[in-house]
VOBA-1610 file (N, C-alpha, C; in pm, whole numbers, padded with zeros to 5 digits, always signed):
BEGIN
Unk-03000-02335-05180Unk-02945-02200-05180Unk-02863-02177-05053Unk-02744-02123-05068Unk-02659-02094-04954Unk-02710-01972-04879Unk-02700-01981-04746Unk-02739-01868-04663Unk-02630-01761-04671Unk-02673-01637-04666Unk-02579-01525-04662Unk-02535-01508-04517Unk-02405-01512-04495Unk-02353-01499-04359Unk-02234-01406-04358Unk-02191-01368-04238Unk-02069-01291-04221Unk-01954-01369-04287Unk-01856-01300-04338Unk-01750-01368-04412Unk-01639-01426-04324Unk-01630-01384-04196Unk-01517-01427-04114Unk-01503-01577-04092Unk-01610-01657-04096Unk-01588-01801-04079Unk-01517-01866-04199Unk-01514-01793-04311Unk-01453-01843-04434Unk-01518-01976-04470Unk-01436-02075-04507Unk-01494-02204-04545Unk-01460-02313-04444Unk-01425-02273-04323Unk-01393-02368-04217Unk-01522-02420-04154Unk-01549-02550-04163Unk-01676-02604-04113Unk-01703-02574-03965Unk-01601-02583-03880Unk-01621-02557-03738Unk-01651-02409-03713Unk-01583-02321-03786Unk-01610-02177-03773Unk-01751-02145-03823Unk-01793-02207-03931Unk-01928-02185-03984Unk-02033-02231-03882Unk-02012-02349-03825Unk-02105-02400-03725Unk-02111-02306-03604Unk-01995-02259-03559Unk-01990-02166-03446Unk-02065-02036-03480Unk-02038-01981-03597Unk-02107-01859-03641Unk-02258-01880-03646Unk-02300-01990-03707Unk-02443-02013-03732Unk-02520-02051-03606Unk-02454-02112-03507Unk-02528-02164-03392Unk-02497-02098-03258Unk-02381-02029-03248Unk-02343-01976-03117Unk-02312-01827-03115Unk-02229-01780-03207Unk-02175-01645-03200Unk-02288-01541-03200Unk-02291-01460-03099Unk-02390-01354-03091Unk-02520-01394-03023Unk-02536-01521-02994Unk-02656-01567-02925Unk-02645-01527-02778Unk-02743-01458-02723Unk-02734-01413-02583Unk-02712-01529-02485Unk-02609-01517-02403Unk-02572-01618-02305Unk-02604-01564-02166Unk-02675-01646-02086Unk-02710-01606-01950Unk-02667-01708-01845Unk-02598-01812-01888Unk-02549-01915-01797Unk-02409-01876-01748Unk-02389-01875-01617Unk-02261-01829-01561Unk-02141-01912-01608Unk-02158-02044-01616Unk-02047-02129-01664Unk-02013-02094-01808Unk-02114-02077-01891Unk-02091-02045-02033Unk-02029-01905-02047Unk-02074-01811-01966Unk-02014-01677-01969Unk-01867-01685-01928Unk-01838-01765-01825Unk-01699-01780-01784Unk-01617-01847-01893Unk-01676-01945-01961Unk-01607-02009-02075Unk-01564-01904-02176Unk-01654-01812-02209Unk-01621-01706-02305Unk-01506-01619-02253Unk-01511-01584-02126Unk-01404-01501-02068Unk-01271-01576-02076Unk-01272-01703-02036Unk-01150-01782-02037Unk-01094-01795-02179Unk-01178-01835-02273Unk-01130-01857-02410Unk-01088-01727-02477Unk-01161-01618-02453Unk-01121-01491-02513Unk-00987-01443-02457Unk-00960-01472-02330Unk-00829-01437-02274Unk-00719-01518-02342Unk-00745-01646-02366Unk-00645-01728-02435Unk-00627-01686-02580Unk-00729-01623-02638Unk-00721-01579-02777Unk-00625-01462-02795Unk-00597-01387-02691Unk-00512-01267-02702Unk-00388-01298-02786Unk-00372-01226-02896Unk-00258-01243-02984Unk-00270-01359-03081Unk-00382-01430-03076Unk-00404-01546-03163Unk-00535-01529-03238Unk-00563-01620-03329Unk-00690-01614-03402Unk-00796-01694-03326Unk-00921-01654-03347Unk-01031-01728-03286Unk-01035-01870-03341Unk-00999-01887-03467Unk-00998-02020-03529Unk-00907-02114-03449Unk-00791-02066-03409Unk-00698-02147-03330Unk-00763-02192-03201Unk-00828-02099-03132Unk-00892-02130-03003Unk-01011-02224-03023Unk-01094-02195-03121Unk-01213-02277-03145Unk-01175-02421-03174Unk-01069-02441-03251Unk-01027-02577-03284Unk-00965-02649-03164Unk-00934-02577-03057Unk-00881-02637-02935Unk-00984-02634-02821Unk-01104-02585-02850Unk-01203-02566-02743Unk-01234-02694-02666Unk-01250-02805-02733Unk-01279-02930-02662Unk-01163-02969-02571Unk-01041-02944-02615Unk-00924-02971-02530Unk-00927-02879-02407Unk-00960-02752-02429Unk-00973-02658-02317Unk-01082-02706-02221Unk-01192-02751-02276Unk-01306-02795-02193Unk-01261-02910-02102Unk-01187-03006-02158Unk-01138-03118-02078Unk-01034-03072-01975Unk-00940-02990-02021Unk-00829-02947-01935Unk-00876-02858-01820Unk-00980-02777-01845Unk-01028-02681-01746Unk-01163-02722-01687Unk-01180-02851-01660Unk-01297-02900-01586Unk-01429-02843-01636Unk-01451-02849-01766Unk-01577-02803-01826Unk-01605-02656-01795Unk-01497-02579-01773Unk-01504-02435-01743Unk-01574-02405-01610Unk-01570-02501-01519Unk-01628-02483-01387Unk-01536-02390-01306Unk-01576-02265-01292Unk-01490-02166-01227Unk-01462-02198-01080Unk-01551-02270-01014Unk-01526-02308-00875Unk-01408-02406-00868Unk-01407-02505-00957Unk-01295-02599-00961Unk-01166-02529-01004Unk-01176-02443-01104Unk-01057-02373-01156Unk-00998-02282-01048Unk-01083-02218-00971Unk-01036-02128-00864Unk-00951-02203-00761Unk-00971-02333-00750Unk-00897-02414-00652Unk-00769-02476-00710Unk-00738-02447-00835Unk-00617-02505-00894Unk-00493-02465-00815Unk-00406-02561-00794Unk-00279-02536-00726Unk-00164-02542-00827Unk-00043-02525-00778Unk+00073-02521-00868Unk+00092-02652-00943Unk+00059-02764-00880Unk+00071-02895-00947Unk-00024-02902-01068Unk-00147-02855-01050Unk-00244-02856-01160Unk-00198-02761-01271Unk-00145-02647-01234Unk-00097-02550-01334Unk+00019-02609-01413Unk+00108-02681-01347Unk+00220-02747-01417Unk+00166-02853-01514Unk+00063-02924-01472Unk+00000-03025-01560Unk-00058-02956-01685Unk-00122-02841-01667Unk-00177-02766-01780Unk-00065-02719-01873Unk+00047-02681-01815Unk+00160-02635-01897Unk+00216-02747-01985Unk+00190-02870-01951Unk+00236-02984-02030Unk+00131-03033-02131Unk+00012-02976-02125Unk-00099-03020-02210Unk-00086-02959-02350Unk-00048-03039-02446Unk-00028-02991-02583Unk-00158-02955-02654Unk-00270-02993-02597Unk-00398-02966-02660Unk-00451-02825-02638Unk-00386-02750-02547Unk-00430-02613-02519Unk-00316-02516-02551Unk-00340-02390-02529Unk-00235-02288-02541Unk-00157-02290-02411Unk-00030-02325-02419Unk+00051-02341-02297Unk+00127-02212-02268Unk+00053-02114-02223Unk+00110-01985-02189Unk+00087-01965-02039Unk+00194-01960-01964Unk+00185-01952-01818Unk+00100-01833-01772Unk+00121-01716-01835Unk+00045-01597-01794Unk-00105-01617-01817Unk-00140-01679-01927Unk-00282-01701-01957Unk-00343-01808-01867Unk-00267-01911-01837Unk-00316-02015-01745Unk-00334-01955-01606Unk-00235-01879-01560Unk-00248-01812-01430Unk-00368-01717-01430Unk-00391-01648-01542Unk-00505-01557-01553Unk-00637-01633-01544Unk-00644-01754-01601Unk-00767-01834-01593Unk-00801-01863-01447Unk-00700-01898-01368Unk-00723-01927-01226Unk-00761-01799-01152Unk-00688-01693-01177Unk-00718-01562-01114Unk-00859-01516-01150Unk-00896-01531-01277Unk-01028-01488-01322Unk-01140-01575-01264Unk-01111-01702-01242Unk-01210-01789-01178Unk-01235-01741-01035Unk-01129-01707-00965Unk-01143-01656-00828Unk-01217-01522-00827Unk-01186-01436-00924Unk-01253-01307-00935Unk-01401-01325-00971Unk-01431-01427-01050Unk-01571-01457-01086Unk-01650-01493-00961Unk-01592-01575-00875Unk-01660-01612-00751Unk-01689-01487-00667Unk-01593-01397-00660Unk-01614-01271-00585Unk-01725-01188-00645Unk-01728-01179-00779Unk-01836-01104-00846Unk-01972-01166-00817Unk-01978-01298-00820Unk-02105-01367-00795Unk-02151-01342-00651Unk-02056-01340-00557Unk-02092-01309-00418Unk-02148-01167-00406Unk-02096-01079-00488Unk-02135-00937-00484Unk-02266-00910-00559Unk-02284-00973-00676Unk-02398-00941-00764Unk-02502-01052-00775Unk-02474-01169-00720Unk-02569-01279-00729Unk-02539-01374-00843Unk-02488-01321-00953Unk-02450-01406-01067Unk-02359-01325-01160Unk-02281-01397-01238Unk-02199-01333-01340Unk-02290-01271-01446Unk-02400-01340-01472Unk-02501-01293-01567Unk-02555-01155-01527Unk-02594-01140-01402Unk-02647-01012-01354Unk-02543-00902-01369Unk-02420-00932-01329Unk-02312-00834-01338Unk-02288-00790-01483Unk-02265-00886-01572Unk-02229-00852-01710Unk-02343-00788-01788Unk-02461-00846-01778Unk-02575-00792-01853Unk-02622-00658-01796Unk-02581-00626-01674Unk-02611-00495-01618Unk-02548-00381-01697Unk-02438-00409-01765Unk-02372-00306-01846Unk-02454-00267-01969Unk-02547-00355-02011Unk-02630-00326-02130Unk-02779-00325-02093Unk-02807-00301-01967Unk-02945-00297-01917Unk-03024-00422-01955Unk-02955-00536-01959Unk-03022-00663-01984Unk-03064-00687-02128Unk-03026-00598-02220Unk-03070-00612-02360Unk-02950-00608-02454Unk-02954-00694-02554Unk-02849-00696-02656Unk-02846-00564-02732Unk-02728-00512-02752Unk-02709-00394-02837Unk-02696-00445-02980Unk-02788-00407-03066Unk-02785-00453-03205Unk-02727-00345-03294Unk-02614-00379-03355Unk-02552-00287-03451Unk-02597-00321-03591Unk-02570-00232-03683Unk-02617-00249-03821Unk-02501-00229-03918Unk-02400-00315-03905Unk-02280-00304-03987Unk-02305-00360-04127Unk-02246-00292-04225Unk-02258-00338-04364Unk-02132-00408-04413Unk-02021-00395-04339Unk-01899-00467-04375Unk-01815-00492-04251Unk-01736-00598-04257Unk-01651-00633-04142Unk-01554-00521-04107Unk-01510-00448-04207Unk-01411-00341-04183Unk-01467-00228-04097Unk-01599-00218-04088Unk-01661-00112-04007Unk-01678-00151-03860Unk-01667-00281-03830Unk-01685-00328-03692Unk-01561-00289-03611Unk-01582-00219-03500Unk-01467-00175-03419Unk-01404-00291-03342Unk-01277-00274-03306Unk-01208-00373-03224Unk-01242-00353-03077Unk-01281-00230-03042Unk-01320-00198-02906Unk-01413-00077-02911Unk-01482-00055-02801Unk-01577+00057-02792Unk-01568+00117-02652Unk-01640+00225-02632Unk-01646+00285-02498Unk-01702+00184-02397Unk-01798+00101-02441Unk-01855-00001-02353Unk-01750-00105-02316Unk-01674-00153-02412Unk-01571-00254-02379Unk-01461-00192-02295Unk-01432-00063-02315Unk-01336+00007-02229Unk-01385+00006-02084Unk-01513+00038-02066Unk-01573+00046-01933Unk-01573-00091-01864Unk-01613-00194-01937Unk-01618-00329-01879Unk-01477-00379-01847Unk-01384-00354-01936Unk-01245-00393-01914Unk-01192-00331-01784Unk-01214-00204-01770Unk-01167-00132-01649Unk-01233-00190-01524Unk-01363-00216-01531Unk-01434-00268-01415Unk-01389-00409-01380Unk-01369-00494-01482Unk-01321-00629-01457Unk-01183-00625-01391Unk-01095-00540-01442Unk-00961-00527-01383Unk-00971-00480-01238Unk-01059-00385-01212Unk-01078-00337-01075Unk-01133-00446-00983Unk-01196-00547-01043Unk-01250-00659-00967Unk-01158-00780-00967Unk-01031-00761-01006Unk-00932-00867-00994Unk-00907-00953-01116Unk-00966-00920-01229Unk-00945-00999-01352Unk-00818-00954-01423Unk-00762-01043-01505Unk-00652-01006-01592Unk-00676-01067-01730Unk-00600-01021-01829Unk-00620-01057-01969Unk-00763-01023-02012Unk-00808-00906-01973Unk-00941-00858-02009Unk-00931-00714-02062Unk-00839-00693-02156Unk-00827-00563-02218Unk-00952-00532-02298Unk-00962-00410-02345Unk-01083-00366-02414Unk-01114-00448-02541Unk-01012-00484-02616Unk-01034-00563-02738Unk-01084-00702-02703Unk-01025-00763-02601Unk-01071-00895-02555Unk-01215-00884-02505Unk-01245-00777-02431Unk-01382-00758-02381Unk-01482-00741-02496Unk-01441-00670-02601Unk-01535-00652-02711Unk-01562-00786-02781Unk-01458-00867-02798Unk-01477-01000-02857Unk-01572-01082-02769Unk-01557-01069-02638Unk-01648-01137-02545Unk-01792-01090-02564Unk-01810-00957-02569Unk-01945-00901-02586Unk-02012-00953-02712Unk-01934-00964-02818Unk-01987-01017-02945Unk-02024-01164-02931Unk-01933-01243-02876Unk-01953-01387-02867Unk-02070-01422-02777Unk-02081-01352-02663Unk-02184-01385-02563Unk-02318-01315-02589Unk-02327-01243-02700Unk-02455-01186-02740Unk-02496-01058-02671Unk-02405-00995-02598Unk-02438-00865-02540Unk-02439-00760-02650Unk-02365-00789-02756Unk-02362-00705-02875Unk-02389-00795-02994Unk-02478-00754-03083Unk-02504-00827-03207Unk-02427-00757-03318Unk-02315-00816-03359Unk-02236-00760-03467Unk-02240-00843-03595Unk-02344-00926-03608Unk-02363-00991-03737Unk-02393-00881-03839Unk-02334-00893-03957Unk-02362-00795-04062Unk-02510-00797-04096Unk-02563-00684-04139Unk-02708-00678-04164Unk-02752-00773-04275Unk-02661-00808-04364Unk-02696-00901-04472Unk-02690-01047-04426Unk-02635-01072-04308Unk-02621-01207-04255Unk-02756-01257-04203Unk-02786-01383-04231Unk-02913-01439-04187Unk-02926-01441-04034Unk-02814-01441-03961Unk-02817-01443-03815Unk-02848-01306-03753Unk-02832-01199-03831Unk-02852-01065-03775Unk-02991-01051-03713Unk-03092-01094-03785Unk-03228-01083-03734Unk-03261-01192-03633Unk-03196-01308-03646Unk-03226-01421-03557Unk-03178-01397-03415Unk-03066-01327-03398Unk-03016-01308-03261Unk-03061-01174-03207
//
């Protein structure tokens, strides 16, 4: 018997695996949280499917999402990334990845960890929604507006409210699995 799941993964095996094993699962590892920030910024204007299918290329190109290494990228490294056909070669997004890595280090110096900072917005607990259809799930919320504004004030870019909401969903700060989805209760 097939499991009932959210419809957005469609019939793409990688999207199904991501939905079933990662999306919405609470993340507390700073490198993994930064990975979500980096990839969601690259997603701006594109589909998640496009990014997910390039994730391994991003992982290789961006030093396993190690924000300390990324923060040290120089113009030569950025030019090398611009030539990498395996990732999204958008100068503004690549520059934002480096800027956001540097901003992440500053946040960690201030709060102790990226985890403490981000999960502080939800008092350390996942917000569980009870959506009955994908059309009811918002693209942004007052919470994503607040986090977006705060990230920007802390030196981040490509962190608009819609990108922040996608991040909240992916990193498990918000559970937006449909109530009929088998993952809704699991996460």
